LOVEXMAR-699728 format. One record per residue (C-alpha): residue number from 1; residue in three letters; y, x, z. Coordinates in steps of 0.02 Angstrom, whole numbers. Layout:
LOLUM_NUM_ala_Y_X_Z
...
This chain:
LOLUM_1_met_-10_-12_3
LOLUM_2_ser_175_58_-58
LOLUM_3_arg_269_88_88
LOLUM_4_arg_437_32_106
LOLUM_5_val_579_179_106
LOLUM_6_pro_727_141_241
LOLUM_7_leu_904_120_180
LOLUM_8_ala_999_240_307
LOLUM_9_ala_870_361_204
LOLUM_10_val_926_335_43
LOLUM_11_leu_1112_385_115
LOLUM_12_ala_1065_535_180
LOLUM_13_leu_989_604_55
LOLUM_14_ala_1132_542_-88
LOLUM_15_phe_1262_621_45
LOLUM_16_leu_1156_768_28
LOLUM_17_cys_1156_772_-164
LOLUM_18_his_1348_762_-142
LOLUM_19_thr_1368_936_-57
LOLUM_20_val_1267_1025_-128
LOLUM_21_cys_1351_1005_-326
LOLUM_22_thr_1520_1022_-239
LOLUM_23_leu_1475_1189_-198
LOLUM_24_arg_1397_1242_-374
LOLUM_25_thr_1575_1187_-446
LOLUM_26_asp_1674_1285_-318
LOLUM_27_arg_1578_1450_-342
LOLUM_28_ser_1566_1413_-550
LOLUM_29_asp_1760_1402_-528
LOLUM_30_leu_1784_1575_-428
LOLUM_31_gly_1660_1673_-534
LOLUM_32_ser_1776_1615_-685
LOLUM_33_ala_1931_1680_-624
LOLUM_34_gln_1832_1844_-595
LOLUM_35_asp_1763_1853_-780
LOLUM_36_pro_1820_1778_-928
LOLUM_37_asp_1707_1661_-1000
LOLUM_38_pro_1730_1772_-1201
LOLUM_39_thr_1671_1607_-1287
LOLUM_40_ala_1832_1511_-1190
LOLUM_41_ala_1954_1641_-1282
LOLUM_42_ala_1882_1626_-1463
LOLUM_43_asp_1931_1443_-1431
LOLUM_44_glu_2099_1472_-1375
LOLUM_45_ser_2141_1599_-1528
LOLUM_46_leu_2123_1473_-1662
LOLUM_47_pro_2270_1389_-1748
LOLUM_48_ala_2342_1205_-1693
LOLUM_49_ala_2303_1131_-1858
LOLUM_50_ala_2116_1150_-1829
LOLUM_51_thr_2125_1081_-1652
LOLUM_52_glu_2238_925_-1722
LOLUM_53_leu_2183_799_-1798
LOLUM_54_pro_2194_771_-1993
LOLUM_55_tyr_2333_631_-2066
LOLUM_56_val_2385_584_-2237
LOLUM_57_cys_2556_597_-2329
LOLUM_58_ala_2668_451_-2385
LOLUM_59_ser_2634_378_-2527
LOLUM_60_ser_2796_386_-2625
LOLUM_61_cys_2753_603_-2606
LOLUM_62_lys_2652_707_-2719
LOLUM_63_ile_2442_681_-2657
LOLUM_64_gly_2433_819_-2535
LOLUM_65_asn_2602_892_-2529
LOLUM_66_cys_2699_846_-2366
LOLUM_67_thr_2706_895_-2199
LOLUM_68_gly_2701_757_-2133
LOLUM_69_pro_2646_572_-2138
LOLUM_70_gln_2821_543_-2138
LOLUM_71_ser_2887_491_-2308
LOLUM_72_tyr_3029_597_-2291
LOLUM_73_lys_2923_752_-2266
LOLUM_74_cys_2855_773_-2446
LOLUM_75_thr_2862_931_-2522
LOLUM_76_ala_2834_874_-2698
LOLUM_77_cys_2856_709_-2796
LOLUM_78_pro_2750_628_-2910
LOLUM_79_asn_2808_601_-3099
LOLUM_80_gly_2959_457_-3089
LOLUM_81_arg_3028_509_-2933
LOLUM_82_val_3150_663_-2896
LOLUM_83_leu_3133_738_-2738
LOLUM_84_met_3290_742_-2610
LOLUM_85_pro_3300_888_-2464
LOLUM_86_met_3337_838_-2320
LOLUM_87_thr_3482_927_-2207
LOLUM_88_thr_3413_1031_-2063
LOLUM_89_asp_3522_1029_-1914
LOLUM_90_asn_3610_1202_-1947
LOLUM_91_gly_3675_1126_-2127
LOLUM_92_thr_3532_1212_-2235
LOLUM_93_leu_3411_1104_-2324
LOLUM_94_ala_3233_1099_-2294
LOLUM_95_asp_3111_1124_-2401
LOLUM_96_tyr_3024_950_-2392
LOLUM_97_gly_3119_757_-2408
LOLUM_98_gln_3110_600_-2483
LOLUM_99_cys_3052_548_-2664
LOLUM_100_ile_3186_425_-2727
LOLUM_101_val_3178_341_-2889
LOLUM_102_cys_3322_347_-3007
LOLUM_103_pro_3434_213_-3071
LOLUM_104_val_3371_134_-3217
LOLUM_105_ser_3535_170_-3304
LOLUM_106_cys_3451_332_-3285
LOLUM_107_lys_3350_450_-3397
LOLUM_108_pro_3176_453_-3265
LOLUM_109_gly_3165_591_-3129
LOLUM_110_ser_3347_640_-3184
LOLUM_111_cys_3464_614_-3043
LOLUM_112_val_3509_679_-2887
LOLUM_113_gly_3528_527_-2811
LOLUM_114_arg_3498_329_-2811
LOLUM_115_arg_3675_266_-2851
LOLUM_116_gly_3715_228_-3038
LOLUM_117_asp_3854_387_-3064
LOLUM_118_gln_3729_503_-2989
LOLUM_119_cys_3627_538_-3163
LOLUM_120_thr_3600_740_-3211
LOLUM_121_glu_3526_637_-3386
LOLUM_122_cys_3507_493_-3494
LOLUM_123_trp_3412_396_-3611
LOLUM_124_lys_3436_426_-3800
LOLUM_125_gly_3601_318_-3853
LOLUM_126_ala_3691_345_-3688
LOLUM_127_val_3817_485_-3639
LOLUM_128_leu_3841_558_-3480
LOLUM_129_ala_4019_537_-3417
LOLUM_130_lys_4006_669_-3266
LOLUM_131_asn_4108_633_-3107
LOLUM_132_lys_4246_748_-3077
LOLUM_133_asp_4201_935_-3040
LOLUM_134_lys_4022_866_-3026
LOLUM_135_asp_3870_919_-3150
LOLUM_136_tyr_3808_726_-3119
LOLUM_137_gly_3881_582_-3176
LOLUM_138_gln_3855_405_-3252
LOLUM_139_cys_3777_362_-3401
LOLUM_140_val_3877_248_-3522
LOLUM_141_gln_3872_159_-3690
LOLUM_142_cys_4019_216_-3818
LOLUM_143_ala_4139_105_-3858
LOLUM_144_asn_4107_18_-4048
LOLUM_145_asn_4246_122_-4121
LOLUM_146_cys_4154_273_-4060
LOLUM_147_arg_4051_374_-4172
LOLUM_148_phe_3878_381_-4087
LOLUM_149_glu_3880_466_-3944
LOLUM_150_lys_4040_556_-3953
LOLUM_151_cys_4135_498_-3807
LOLUM_152_val_4189_526_-3635
LOLUM_153_gly_4176_381_-3585
LOLUM_154_pro_4171_175_-3615
LOLUM_155_arg_4341_131_-3649
LOLUM_156_pro_4377_121_-3851
LOLUM_157_asp_4530_251_-3796
LOLUM_158_gln_4380_371_-3731
LOLUM_159_cys_4313_418_-3903
LOLUM_160_thr_4282_611_-3976
LOLUM_161_glu_4219_592_-4143
LOLUM_162_cys_4259_442_-4247
LOLUM_163_asn_4161_371_-4403
LOLUM_164_his_4219_396_-4565
LOLUM_165_pro_4372_359_-4636
LOLUM_166_lys_4433_321_-4459
LOLUM_167_thr_4557_482_-4386
LOLUM_168_leu_4552_523_-4175
LOLUM_169_val_4747_498_-4104
LOLUM_170_glu_4728_583_-3941
LOLUM_171_asn_4805_527_-3779
LOLUM_172_glu_4943_607_-3749
LOLUM_173_his_4878_624_-3554
LOLUM_174_pro_4713_696_-3494
LOLUM_175_asp_4591_561_-3417
LOLUM_176_ala_4617_582_-3243
LOLUM_177_tyr_4450_520_-3179
LOLUM_178_thr_4334_607_-3336
LOLUM_179_asn_4262_783_-3299
LOLUM_180_ser_4269_827_-3482
LOLUM_181_thr_4412_964_-3560
LOLUM_182_val_4372_876_-3725
LOLUM_183_ala_4519_782_-3806
LOLUM_184_ser_4469_610_-3813
LOLUM_185_gly_4549_461_-3885
LOLUM_186_thr_4541_328_-3995
LOLUM_187_cys_4470_297_-4172
LOLUM_188_thr_4626_229_-4290
LOLUM_189_gly_4630_165_-4478
LOLUM_190_cys_4759_234_-4549
LOLUM_191_ala_4903_134_-4686
LOLUM_192_ser_4837_130_-4870
LOLUM_193_ser_4983_247_-4921
LOLUM_194_cys_4922_389_-4800
LOLUM_195_gln_4806_512_-4849
LOLUM_196_glu_4631_466_-4800
LOLUM_197_ser_4611_508_-4621
LOLUM_198_lys_4788_570_-4604
LOLUM_199_cys_4879_489_-4472
LOLUM_200_val_4923_455_-4294
LOLUM_201_gly_4935_291_-4297
LOLUM_202_pro_4891_116_-4399
LOLUM_203_arg_5064_87_-4451
LOLUM_204_ser_5126_180_-4621
LOLUM_205_asp_5254_258_-4536
LOLUM_206_glu_5131_354_-4460
LOLUM_207_cys_5065_471_-4578
LOLUM_208_thr_5060_640_-4570
LOLUM_209_ala_5000_699_-4724
LOLUM_210_cys_5022_618_-4909
LOLUM_211_asp_4938_629_-5078
LOLUM_212_gly_5010_701_-5218
LOLUM_213_asp_5086_581_-5301
LOLUM_214_arg_5171_545_-5145
LOLUM_215_ser_5305_646_-5018
LOLUM_216_met_5297_626_-4839
LOLUM_217_val_5500_552_-4786
LOLUM_218_phe_5480_617_-4580
LOLUM_219_val_5541_491_-4423
LOLUM_220_pro_5652_527_-4336
LOLUM_221_ser_5567_623_-4171
LOLUM_222_pro_5531_484_-4015
LOLUM_223_thr_5625_601_-3897
LOLUM_224_gly_5780_609_-3990
LOLUM_225_asn_5764_794_-4050
LOLUM_226_gly_5766_826_-4209
LOLUM_227_thr_5585_755_-4330
LOLUM_228_ala_5417_698_-4287
LOLUM_229_asn_5255_770_-4355
LOLUM_230_tyr_5240_632_-4463
LOLUM_231_gly_5320_493_-4543
LOLUM_232_gln_5314_371_-4705
LOLUM_233_cys_5230_424_-4870
LOLUM_234_val_5326_379_-5004
LOLUM_235_arg_5324_340_-5202
LOLUM_236_cys_5479_429_-5272
LOLUM_237_ala_5574_361_-5410
LOLUM_238_ser_5518_400_-5572
LOLUM_239_asn_5660_523_-5626
LOLUM_240_cys_5602_638_-5503
LOLUM_241_arg_5442_748_-5523
LOLUM_242_pro_5291_641_-5437
LOLUM_243_gly_5319_676_-5246
LOLUM_244_lys_5442_802_-5240
LOLUM_245_cys_5577_685_-5137
LOLUM_246_ala_5669_634_-4984
LOLUM_247_gly_5673_463_-5012
LOLUM_248_pro_5613_323_-5130
LOLUM_249_thr_5789_290_-5229
LOLUM_250_ser_5830_396_-5389
LOLUM_251_tyr_5966_498_-5289
LOLUM_252_his_5825_550_-5181
LOLUM_253_cys_5739_689_-5277
LOLUM_254_leu_5697_867_-5226
LOLUM_255_ala_5622_935_-5395
LOLUM_256_cys_5635_871_-5570
LOLUM_257_asn_5533_884_-5738
LOLUM_258_asp_5547_1050_-5850
LOLUM_259_asn_5680_951_-5962
LOLUM_260_gln_5802_875_-5796
LOLUM_261_val_5920_967_-5677
LOLUM_262_leu_5959_916_-5510
LOLUM_263_val_6122_862_-5478
LOLUM_264_lys_6175_843_-5286
LOLUM_265_glu_6290_750_-5243
LOLUM_266_lys_6461_843_-5189
LOLUM_267_asp_6566_678_-5114
LOLUM_268_gly_6525_527_-4987
LOLUM_269_pro_6370_513_-4870
LOLUM_270_his_6244_611_-4967
LOLUM_271_ala_6355_759_-5004
LOLUM_272_gly_6282_941_-4946
LOLUM_273_lys_6095_869_-4924
LOLUM_274_ala_5960_961_-5002
LOLUM_275_tyr_5920_795_-5131
LOLUM_276_gly_6005_738_-5296
LOLUM_277_ser_5968_648_-5438
LOLUM_278_cys_5872_727_-5605
LOLUM_279_met_5979_711_-5753
LOLUM_280_asn_5971_725_-5935
LOLUM_281_cys_6107_871_-6012
LOLUM_282_ala_6175_783_-6153
LOLUM_283_tyr_6129_862_-6320
LOLUM_284_thr_6282_976_-6350
LOLUM_285_cys_6234_1047_-6194
LOLUM_286_ala_6127_1211_-6209
LOLUM_287_pro_5970_1157_-6102
LOLUM_288_leu_5960_1129_-5911
LOLUM_289_lys_6153_1178_-5923
LOLUM_290_cys_6241_1027_-5866
LOLUM_291_met_6311_956_-5688
LOLUM_292_gly_6279_800_-5755
LOLUM_293_gln_6216_678_-5912
LOLUM_294_glu_6405_642_-5967
LOLUM_295_pro_6465_753_-6131
LOLUM_296_tyr_6603_851_-6038
LOLUM_297_glu_6495_884_-5870
LOLUM_298_cys_6424_1015_-5995
LOLUM_299_thr_6406_1205_-5922
LOLUM_300_glu_6371_1326_-6060
LOLUM_301_cys_6331_1267_-6257
LOLUM_302_gly_6219_1269_-6358
LOLUM_303_pro_6205_1397_-6546
LOLUM_304_gly_6372_1332_-6655
LOLUM_305_arg_6432_1274_-6535
LOLUM_306_ser_6592_1318_-6400
LOLUM_307_leu_6635_1246_-6239
LOLUM_308_val_6785_1159_-6197
LOLUM_309_pro_6857_1141_-6052
LOLUM_310_ala_6871_966_-5985
LOLUM_311_ala_7035_1018_-5867
LOLUM_312_glu_7122_1164_-5813
LOLUM_313_gly_7010_1271_-5694
LOLUM_314_lys_6862_1173_-5744
LOLUM_315_thr_6699_1262_-5759
LOLUM_316_asn_6613_1120_-5859
LOLUM_317_gly_6676_1030_-6026
LOLUM_318_tyr_6649_972_-6210
LOLUM_319_cys_6519_1075_-6304
LOLUM_320_ala_6625_1045_-6486
LOLUM_321_ala_6570_1097_-6652
LOLUM_322_asn_6651_1274_-6693
LOLUM_323_ser_6704_1166_-6852
LOLUM_324_val_6812_1038_-6767
LOLUM_325_leu_6904_1182_-6674
LOLUM_326_ala_6926_1265_-6822
LOLUM_327_asn_7021_1094_-6903
LOLUM_328_thr_7123_1098_-6724
LOLUM_329_ala_7291_1148_-6811
LOLUM_330_leu_7261_1030_-6948
LOLUM_331_arg_7217_869_-6861
LOLUM_332_lys_7376_900_-6748
LOLUM_333_glu_7474_913_-6877
LOLUM_334_leu_7425_738_-6943
LOLUM_335_ala_7453_646_-6781
LOLUM_336_glu_7640_706_-6805
LOLUM_337_gln_7648_654_-6991
LOLUM_338_ala_7538_472_-6908
LOLUM_339_ala_7679_475_-6765
LOLUM_340_glu_7822_501_-6894
LOLUM_341_ile_7763_366_-7012
LOLUM_342_lys_7760_239_-6890
LOLUM_343_met_7933_269_-6821
LOLUM_344_leu_7996_260_-7012
LOLUM_345_lys_7922_112_-7039
LOLUM_346_glu_8000_36_-6890
LOLUM_347_arg_8168_101_-6922
LOLUM_348_asp_8173_33_-7087
LOLUM_349_ala_8109_-144_-7042
LOLUM_350_thr_8255_-148_-6904
LOLUM_351_ala_8388_-69_-7032
LOLUM_352_ala_8334_-219_-7162
LOLUM_353_asp_8348_-344_-7014
LOLUM_354_ser_8519_-278_-6981
LOLUM_355_asn_8571_-276_-7154
LOLUM_356_met_8544_-439_-7199
LOLUM_357_leu_8600_-509_-7007
LOLUM_358_gly_8786_-402_-7078
LOLUM_359_asp_8790_-484_-7246
LOLUM_360_val_8786_-650_-7190
LOLUM_361_arg_8899_-616_-7058
LOLUM_362_asp_9035_-550_-7168
LOLUM_363_gly_9002_-709_-7301
LOLUM_364_ala_9055_-583_-7438
LOLUM_365_gly_8962_-477_-7550
LOLUM_366_gly_8827_-542_-7485
LOLUM_367_leu_8703_-510_-7647
LOLUM_368_ser_8758_-346_-7694
LOLUM_369_glu_8705_-282_-7510
LOLUM_370_met_8562_-362_-7519
LOLUM_371_gly_8516_-267_-7683
LOLUM_372_arg_8568_-101_-7620
LOLUM_373_ala_8454_-118_-7460
LOLUM_374_thr_8329_-164_-7539
LOLUM_375_val_8335_-11_-7668
LOLUM_376_gln_8347_97_-7521
LOLUM_377_ile_8194_-5_-7435
LOLUM_378_ser_8096_22_-7582
LOLUM_379_lys_8139_209_-7602
LOLUM_380_gln_8070_228_-7421
LOLUM_381_met_7920_135_-7426
LOLUM_382_ala_7870_247_-7586
LOLUM_383_asp_7907_396_-7479
LOLUM_384_val_7789_323_-7348
LOLUM_385_asp_7655_264_-7467
LOLUM_386_lys_7644_453_-7540
LOLUM_387_met_7626_522_-7352
LOLUM_388_ala_7504_389_-7321
LOLUM_389_gln_7392_450_-7469
LOLUM_390_ala_7409_613_-7408
LOLUM_391_leu_7331_577_-7234
LOLUM_392_thr_7197_470_-7291
LOLUM_393_lys_7129_612_-7405
LOLUM_394_ser_7175_741_-7256
LOLUM_395_thr_7082_627_-7111
LOLUM_396_thr_6920_610_-7257
LOLUM_397_phe_6916_794_-7270
LOLUM_398_ala_6921_829_-7073
LOLUM_399_ala_6781_691_-7035
LOLUM_400_ser_6667_756_-7157
LOLUM_401_thr_6671_925_-7065
LOLUM_402_ser_6583_864_-6890
LOLUM_403_his_6471_744_-6826
LOLUM_404_ser_6495_569_-6736
LOLUM_405_val_6487_638_-6576
LOLUM_406_asp_6625_748_-6623
LOLUM_407_thr_6736_589_-6626
LOLUM_408_asp_6682_549_-6445
LOLUM_409_val_6710_735_-6398
LOLUM_410_asp_6881_727_-6474
LOLUM_411_ser_6943_555_-6396
LOLUM_412_glu_6900_631_-6216
LOLUM_413_leu_6989_779_-6284
LOLUM_414_gly_7129_684_-6328
LOLUM_415_glu_7130_712_-6501
LOLUM_416_asp_7078_566_-6573
LOLUM_417_gly_7224_459_-6510
LOLUM_418_gly_7300_500_-6689
LOLUM_419_gly_7170_489_-6791
LOLUM_420_asp_7159_336_-6716
LOLUM_421_ala_7366_288_-6732
LOLUM_422_val_7350_353_-6916
LOLUM_423_thr_7205_250_-6963
LOLUM_424_gly_7303_114_-6889
LOLUM_425_asp_7468_141_-6953
LOLUM_426_val_7373_181_-7162
LOLUM_427_ala_7301_-11_-7129
LOLUM_428_ser_7465_-78_-7075
LOLUM_429_leu_7581_14_-7207
LOLUM_430_glu_7438_-96_-7353
LOLUM_431_ala_7447_-245_-7259
LOLUM_432_trp_7634_-259_-7248
LOLUM_433_his_7621_-193_-7434
């Protein structure tokens, strides 16, 4: 039969075992302090990473490229993301950071931040408008008036190149909000009167160059000092050489065709100007030797003619034929004879009237006195007829020695007054007979 163990005996046995175990533990601790365990020393020399639990990188990091499980502990990023390094306490950039997604306006992976003005590269068709003093900026679409991808901003006045035939009119003041040193402005179509793509604005007086058949007339400077470097392309008058004029009128010529001479104004508001009128010299003048188109404005004469000054002290005059000048003395004599004939005719007519009135007044011998007066007048008229016939023959001879233009020349010289008087007197004498 089994015997039951008393409870007191069990408790005593448990106390004895606890005492023995405690004594062993104390002795073991004393022994470790006096003689270290080489196995324990080896465990303490292992790196901390081997004793820590393993961790997984954040999903935004490239797999296995991080220094901790946090999203800002990435050391490399997957495609489409950019590493934004963290800033340390001393202000330097750490070798880890956060992998961010660039704005949709930037090219994927081409930015320095999440804002739309922090792009470093753009999609095709867009232009990077850099922020002032920065290497990054905003990706913008150029205005429609600009050439493709040729601008520094989205405004129409921020073009850098234009589509043909428009021209770039640069801004007077640089854009303070751009970081570009390239000249920018507005693409403008020039007026039809300007040379293609040569203008500073759309108006017809904003041309900078003209086609060959037009001439540039510069406009006054906007500053009020001289003229601007642009103006109006005008078509010259027909008497000017094409493209050589200072205005559209006939007196604005600056150069003439080969057969014309430039005559500048000497009086009036256009006196002293560089322009004038292109004129043909009279055919009696030497080629291009005149100061106007009138016959008395020759300065030199052609062969067979001599210059007769228009007035005393003048360097211009008529180019009279030498044959006309040779007959000057004869013409002068004929003019004097014509004047004498006219005087005799007037005197005889007056005398006849006086005699007739005197006979009527006296009442005696009237018929005999009238007869004597008639005989005397008839004799004088016969003399007049002879002089008239001689004068007519001389005039015919003189007229055959010169051209009809010499008659005009002599008219200007005052030499045909006598000739007219002669002709008139002869006609009057014939009518009177």
